[in-house]
SEDRENVEX-477681 format. One record per residue (C-alpha): residue number from 0; residue in three letters; y, z, x. Coordinates in steps of 0.02 Angstrom, whole numbers, padded with zeros to 5 digits. Example, Ala and Ser with C-alpha at 12.3 -4.5 7.8 and 13.67 -1.06 7.14 Angstrom:
BEGIN
<node><pos>0</pos><code>ALA</code><py>-00225</py><pz>00390</pz><px>00615</px></node>
<node><pos>1</pos><code>SER</code><py>-00053</py><pz>00357</pz><px>00684</px></node>
END
This chain:
BEGIN
<node><pos>0</pos><code>MET</code><py>-00264</py><pz>00251</pz><px>-00161</px></node>
<node><pos>1</pos><code>PRO</code><py>-00196</py><pz>00163</pz><px>-00314</px></node>
<node><pos>2</pos><code>ASP</code><py>-00317</py><pz>00139</pz><px>-00458</px></node>
<node><pos>3</pos><code>VAL</code><py>-00327</py><pz>-00047</pz><px>-00502</px></node>
<node><pos>4</pos><code>TRP</code><py>-00397</py><pz>-00108</pz><px>-00667</px></node>
<node><pos>5</pos><code>ILE</code><py>-00473</py><pz>-00282</pz><px>-00656</px></node>
<node><pos>6</pos><code>PRO</code><py>-00458</py><pz>-00398</pz><px>-00807</px></node>
<node><pos>7</pos><code>PRO</code><py>-00625</py><pz>-00451</pz><px>-00883</px></node>
<node><pos>8</pos><code>LEU</code><py>-00608</py><pz>-00633</pz><px>-00829</px></node>
<node><pos>9</pos><code>LEU</code><py>-00592</py><pz>-00579</pz><px>-00646</px></node>
<node><pos>10</pos><code>GLN</code><py>-00729</py><pz>-00449</pz><px>-00644</px></node>
<node><pos>11</pos><code>ARG</code><py>-00850</py><pz>-00586</pz><px>-00586</px></node>
<node><pos>12</pos><code>LEU</code><py>-00761</py><pz>-00571</pz><px>-00418</px></node>
<node><pos>13</pos><code>THR</code><py>-00784</py><pz>-00382</pz><px>-00410</px></node>
<node><pos>14</pos><code>GLY</code><py>-00968</py><pz>-00380</pz><px>-00451</px></node>
<node><pos>15</pos><code>GLY</code><py>-00928</py><pz>-00324</pz><px>-00628</px></node>
<node><pos>16</pos><code>GLN</code><py>-00819</py><pz>-00177</pz><px>-00576</px></node>
<node><pos>17</pos><code>LYS</code><py>-00681</py><pz>-00142</pz><px>-00702</px></node>
<node><pos>18</pos><code>GLN</code><py>-00587</py><pz>-00019</pz><px>-00594</px></node>
<node><pos>19</pos><code>VAL</code><py>-00568</py><pz>-00013</pz><px>-00405</px></node>
<node><pos>20</pos><code>HIS</code><py>-00467</py><pz>00085</pz><px>-00277</px></node>
<node><pos>21</pos><code>VAL</code><py>-00373</py><pz>-00005</pz><px>-00139</px></node>
<node><pos>22</pos><code>ALA</code><py>-00233</py><pz>00047</pz><px>-00022</px></node>
<node><pos>23</pos><code>GLY</code><py>-00057</py><pz>-00021</pz><px>-00038</px></node>
<node><pos>24</pos><code>ARG</code><py>00123</py><pz>00034</pz><px>-00058</px></node>
<node><pos>25</pos><code>THR</code><py>00178</py><pz>-00122</pz><px>-00151</px></node>
<node><pos>26</pos><code>VAL</code><py>00093</py><pz>-00240</pz><px>-00273</px></node>
<node><pos>27</pos><code>ARG</code><py>00089</py><pz>-00371</pz><px>-00133</px></node>
<node><pos>28</pos><code>GLN</code><py>-00007</py><pz>-00252</pz><px>-00019</px></node>
<node><pos>29</pos><code>VAL</code><py>-00126</py><pz>-00206</pz><px>-00159</px></node>
<node><pos>30</pos><code>ILE</code><py>-00164</py><pz>-00390</pz><px>-00193</px></node>
<node><pos>31</pos><code>ASP</code><py>-00190</py><pz>-00424</pz><px>-00007</px></node>
<node><pos>32</pos><code>ASN</code><py>-00309</py><pz>-00275</pz><px>00007</px></node>
<node><pos>33</pos><code>LEU</code><py>-00400</py><pz>-00324</pz><px>-00152</px></node>
<node><pos>34</pos><code>ASP</code><py>-00434</py><pz>-00494</pz><px>-00074</px></node>
<node><pos>35</pos><code>ARG</code><py>-00503</py><pz>-00414</pz><px>00084</px></node>
<node><pos>36</pos><code>VAL</code><py>-00630</py><pz>-00318</pz><px>-00018</px></node>
<node><pos>37</pos><code>PHE</code><py>-00658</py><pz>-00450</pz><px>-00153</px></node>
<node><pos>38</pos><code>PRO</code><py>-00625</py><pz>-00624</pz><px>-00081</px></node>
<node><pos>39</pos><code>GLY</code><py>-00550</py><pz>-00743</pz><px>-00208</px></node>
<node><pos>40</pos><code>LEU</code><py>-00451</py><pz>-00615</pz><px>-00308</px></node>
<node><pos>41</pos><code>LYS</code><py>-00288</py><pz>-00658</pz><px>-00222</px></node>
<node><pos>42</pos><code>MET</code><py>-00307</py><pz>-00840</pz><px>-00272</px></node>
<node><pos>43</pos><code>GLU</code><py>-00315</py><pz>-00784</pz><px>-00454</px></node>
<node><pos>44</pos><code>LEU</code><py>-00169</py><pz>-00662</pz><px>-00446</px></node>
<node><pos>45</pos><code>TYR</code><py>-00047</py><pz>-00739</pz><px>-00322</px></node>
<node><pos>46</pos><code>ASP</code><py>00044</py><pz>-00906</pz><px>-00321</px></node>
<node><pos>47</pos><code>GLU</code><py>00061</py><pz>-00942</pz><px>-00135</px></node>
<node><pos>48</pos><code>GLU</code><py>00177</py><pz>-01091</pz><px>-00158</px></node>
<node><pos>49</pos><code>GLU</code><py>00303</py><pz>-00991</pz><px>-00262</px></node>
<node><pos>50</pos><code>ASP</code><py>00268</py><pz>-00824</pz><px>-00176</px></node>
<node><pos>51</pos><code>LEU</code><py>00252</py><pz>-00739</pz><px>-00346</px></node>
<node><pos>52</pos><code>VAL</code><py>00124</py><pz>-00657</pz><px>-00455</px></node>
<node><pos>53</pos><code>MET</code><py>00029</py><pz>-00799</pz><px>-00540</px></node>
<node><pos>54</pos><code>PRO</code><py>00117</py><pz>-00864</pz><px>-00696</px></node>
<node><pos>55</pos><code>GLY</code><py>00029</py><pz>-00797</pz><px>-00848</px></node>
<node><pos>56</pos><code>ILE</code><py>-00012</py><pz>-00630</pz><px>-00764</px></node>
<node><pos>57</pos><code>ALA</code><py>00086</py><pz>-00472</pz><px>-00803</px></node>
<node><pos>58</pos><code>VAL</code><py>00081</py><pz>-00326</pz><px>-00682</px></node>
<node><pos>59</pos><code>VAL</code><py>00087</py><pz>-00154</pz><px>-00763</px></node>
<node><pos>60</pos><code>VAL</code><py>00115</py><pz>-00007</pz><px>-00645</px></node>
<node><pos>61</pos><code>ASP</code><py>00100</py><pz>00169</pz><px>-00717</px></node>
<node><pos>62</pos><code>GLY</code><py>00119</py><pz>00104</pz><px>-00894</px></node>
<node><pos>63</pos><code>GLU</code><py>00275</py><pz>00000</pz><px>-00861</px></node>
<node><pos>64</pos><code>THR</code><py>00278</py><pz>-00189</pz><px>-00850</px></node>
<node><pos>65</pos><code>SER</code><py>00342</py><pz>-00232</pz><px>-00677</px></node>
<node><pos>66</pos><code>GLN</code><py>00505</py><pz>-00327</pz><px>-00664</px></node>
<node><pos>67</pos><code>LEU</code><py>00491</py><pz>-00336</pz><px>-00474</px></node>
<node><pos>68</pos><code>GLY</code><py>00321</py><pz>-00420</pz><px>-00462</px></node>
<node><pos>69</pos><code>LEU</code><py>00253</py><pz>-00417</pz><px>-00284</px></node>
<node><pos>70</pos><code>LEU</code><py>00393</py><pz>-00302</pz><px>-00226</px></node>
<node><pos>71</pos><code>GLU</code><py>00352</py><pz>-00164</pz><px>-00352</px></node>
<node><pos>72</pos><code>HIS</code><py>00317</py><pz>-00001</pz><px>-00263</px></node>
<node><pos>73</pos><code>VAL</code><py>00158</py><pz>00094</pz><px>-00302</px></node>
<node><pos>74</pos><code>ARG</code><py>00109</py><pz>00273</pz><px>-00264</px></node>
<node><pos>75</pos><code>GLU</code><py>-00056</py><pz>00343</pz><px>-00203</px></node>
<node><pos>76</pos><code>ASP</code><py>-00094</py><pz>00398</pz><px>-00381</px></node>
<node><pos>77</pos><code>SER</code><py>-00027</py><pz>00241</pz><px>-00469</px></node>
<node><pos>78</pos><code>GLU</code><py>-00125</py><pz>00148</pz><px>-00600</px></node>
<node><pos>79</pos><code>ILE</code><py>-00107</py><pz>-00041</pz><px>-00591</px></node>
<node><pos>80</pos><code>HIS</code><py>-00162</py><pz>-00167</pz><px>-00722</px></node>
<node><pos>81</pos><code>PHE</code><py>-00160</py><pz>-00356</pz><px>-00703</px></node>
<node><pos>82</pos><code>LEU</code><py>-00153</py><pz>-00423</pz><px>-00881</px></node>
<node><pos>83</pos><code>PRO</code><py>-00137</py><pz>-00593</pz><px>-00962</px></node>
<node><pos>84</pos><code>ALA</code><py>00048</py><pz>-00607</pz><px>-01004</px></node>
<node><pos>85</pos><code>LEU</code><py>00092</py><pz>-00618</pz><px>-01187</px></node>
<node><pos>86</pos><code>GLY</code><py>00219</py><pz>-00742</pz><px>-01252</px></node>
<node><pos>87</pos><code>GLY</code><py>00272</py><pz>-00893</pz><px>-01153</px></node>
<node><pos>88</pos><code>LYS</code><py>00184</py><pz>-01047</pz><px>-01220</px></node>
<node><pos>89</pos><code>LEU</code><py>00151</py><pz>-00973</pz><px>-01392</px></node>
<node><pos>90</pos><code>ARG</code><py>00333</py><pz>-00930</pz><px>-01411</px></node>
<node><pos>91</pos><code>GLN</code><py>00382</py><pz>-01105</pz><px>-01354</px></node>
<node><pos>92</pos><code>ASP</code><py>00267</py><pz>-01185</pz><px>-01484</px></node>
<node><pos>93</pos><code>LYS</code><py>00342</py><pz>-01077</pz><px>-01623</px></node>
<node><pos>94</pos><code>LYS</code><py>00516</py><pz>-01129</pz><px>-01570</px></node>
<node><pos>95</pos><code>ARG</code><py>00471</py><pz>-01313</pz><px>-01584</px></node>
<node><pos>96</pos><code>LYS</code><py>00401</py><pz>-01292</pz><px>-01758</px></node>
<node><pos>97</pos><code>ILE</code><py>00557</py><pz>-01202</pz><px>-01816</px></node>
<node><pos>98</pos><code>THR</code><py>00676</py><pz>-01333</pz><px>-01749</px></node>
<node><pos>99</pos><code>LYS</code><py>00585</py><pz>-01483</pz><px>-01825</px></node>
END
């Protein structure tokens, strides 16, 4: 089963566990299975309205930032990290300051 690393802010939903193992062949399946074991995790990781990984969350599979999001394939021995995404708003704020 893939090895899933839980970000510190979400470890309250896993009883403090930093690392868990859940079945899944795609990131979507992993998130669904995480929620079965740890109710509430899906709400934090998945934007149901947009059918995407939650904005502000980066998915890293086997050391590579996923470009496919929920569709990213994972292997039995994959390592998956859900991390706060870097950039975005900070970059936008810098752009505004430069253009003023």
